[in-house]
N, C-alpha and C positions, 0 to 999 in steps of 0.2 A: 504494499500499499504505499509505503514511504517513498519506494522507486516511482512509481506512478504520479505522486504528487509532484516529485523533482522534475518528471518528464513534460508534465502539464505546465509547470513553471517554465521549464525552457522552452517550450514550443508553442505555448499559448494557443490561440483558435486558429492559426494558419491552416492546418489540416487536421481532418479527422483522427482520432486514435482509435486503432483496433487492439483491444486486450484479448489475447487467447491464451488461457487459464485452465489451471486444473480446478477442481469443485473444491468449495469451501473455504476460499482466501480470502473473502470478505469483500471483494470489488464492487459487487451489487450494493452492498451496504455503504460503502466508501461515496460512491457515485450517487447513490441516494441523499447522504449527508450534504454533499457538496451543491447539489441541486435544491436541496431543502433551504440551504444558508443562501442561495442566490435568490431563491423565492421570497424569504422574509428580510431580504436587505436590499433589494436592486429594484427601482422603479421601472414600470413597463417590462417587467420579465415576463416570459412565456416559456415555460419549460414542459417537455412532455417525455415521458418513458414510455418504450414500445416493449411489452413482454412476449415470451412466446406462446403462454397458455393462460388461460383465465385464474387457475389457481396461483400462477405467479404473478398475476396482476394483483391479485387480493394479497398475497404475501409481501410483494414490495412495497405496497402502499399503505395497507394496513399494519402488517408486523414490523416492517421497518421505518418507513416516513412517519406515519401518524404516531408510531413509538416514540422516535426521536422529537418530534414537534411536541407532544404531549408532555415530555420531560423538561420542555424548556422554560425558565421563569417567566412568569406573566409579562413582565416588562419588555422581555424579548419578542413577545408574540404580537404582530402586526394586528390591525381589526380585520377580522375575516368576513366576508360576505358570504361565501360558500366553504363547507366543509363537507364534502361527501365520501362516497366510497372510492370516487376515481378522481377527485377534484380538491383542490385547495386554492382559493381565490381571496386574495387581500385588496379591498377595494381603494383603500387610500394610496396603496402604492401601485395601482393596477397591476398587480403582478399576479400569475395564476401559474399552477403546475398541474398538468393531468396526466392519467395513465391509461393506457388502453391495449388490448390483445392485437397482434399483428394481423391485419387483413389489407387487401388491396387497396381500398380508398381512405384508410386511416390517415387524419391528418389533413386533408384538403381544405382549403380555405382558412389556413391558420397562418400566423405570422411567430415563429419559433426562435428564442434565443439560446436555447439547450435542448439538446436530443440525446436520449440515451436508449441503445437497441440493447436490451437484456436478452441474453442467449440467442443472438442472432443466428447461428448456425440451426437452430432447430425451428424457425419461423415455417408455419404450415403454407404460407403465401410466398411468392416469389420475393426475395430480399431486394432484387433489382426494381422490382414494380413498386414495393412500398419505398424505397429510396427515391424513385422517380416522383412520388406525390408528396413525400416529407422534405426531399432535400429542398425543392423549390421554395419550400416554406420558412428556410432559415434565412436570419437576419446576416448581414455582412460579417460580424464578429462573433457569430453562433458558436457554441461548444458542442461537438457532436462526438458521441463514443459509442463503438461497437464494443460489446462486451460479450465473450462466448466460451463455453467448454468445445473442443473439437468434436466435430460430427462427419468427419469424412468429406466427400467430395461434393461441391455444390456452389451456391452463391457466394456464401461467406470465406470459402476456400479461395475463390476467384477474386474477391475483394482482398484478401489477405496478399494474394499473389500478386495483385496488380500495383503494389507498392503506392498506392494514393494516400494511404494513411500512415500515420506515425505507427508503425506495428510493434506492440510489446508483448513479450511471451515470457509467462510466470508460471 
């Protein structure tokens, strides 16, 4: 996790990050914490997490994000307008963070400043199609992170092999 933070500081948001990892290293939790910190401290922030399955959508948002958020001191929590099972929206900051399950048309008509693709190699839909709809939504300095355990050949391996991302293997 410390190594990834150093890489993030070194490379910034110029290129997406691709984290290829073994299981249970805490990268989803770390990325969730980073995205939550942006959502509660930055004006006009719009973050999105894409998970491979519905149960992982719930796990990331309820068991990780909401747990972290609930443990913050009240003085650090911005005013909420929405706090649902898939969205946090802070009206005074005009800041939001949503999560959804990977599907072909996910994210259309959004403007995003952060996107996290969790377990990208396991998406049931085409990662290329999903990227097509979501990458167009990213602002100029958006942070984009693909994170996954290996899953043979497919769109995620092609993305890794393309060297278009900052590839990190843990």
